N, C-alpha and C positions, 0 to 999 in steps of 0.2 A: 770359343771366346779367346781373343788375343789382346794382350796388353803390350804396349811399346814404352820403353823407358829410355831416357837419356842418361848416359853415364860419363864418368871421366876416365874410363879405361881406354888406353891407346896401345897397350902392349898385348900381343897375342898370347904370350905365356901366362900373363896375369889373368887375362880373360878366361883362358882354358881352366886355370886353377879355380877361379871363382865359379865357373860352370860346374865343375866337379863337386865343389862344396854345396852349391845350391841344389844340385841333383840329389844329394843325400838328404837335404832338408825337405825338398819338395819333389818327391819321386812321381807325383801325379801330373807334373807339368813337363812340357817339352820346351827347352830354352836354347837360344843361340845368340851370339853377338854378331853385329855387323859393324866392324871397326872401320870400314871404308866410308860409312855414312858420317856426315859432319857432326852428328850428335852421339856417335859411338853407341849405337842402340843395343839394348838387350830386349829381345823379343821373347815373350812368355806365352805359351799356348796351352789351353786346357780343352780337351774334347768332351769332357763330361759336365763341367760346371764353370762358373765364372772364375777368373783369376783373382785371388786374394792379394790385393795390392800392398796393404800395410805390412804384412809379414815379410814380403819380398824386400820392400824398402828397408825395413829394420835389419834384415839379415845382411844385405849389401852394405849398409852403413856400418854394421857391426864388424865387417871385414875392412873398414876404413876407406870405403869408396863413396863417391857422390852418385846419387841416383834420384831421378824425378820422373814422374809420369809425363809423357808427351801428350799434349792435348790433341783431341781428334781433329 
């Protein structure tokens, strides 16, 4: 299962730092940023179960960034 989020991150260093923080909070997910995309997407993948959207949104917002689920 994969969820795609729009973010306001444009800086590679800030994105990398956020990925490190999120990886500690959500070790069961594989995550990466595509800052070349116009939506500065965060891609979150889980191989075992569905991705829990609300905790990810709350965590990213807690670090002071904008995040929203991109519609299918």
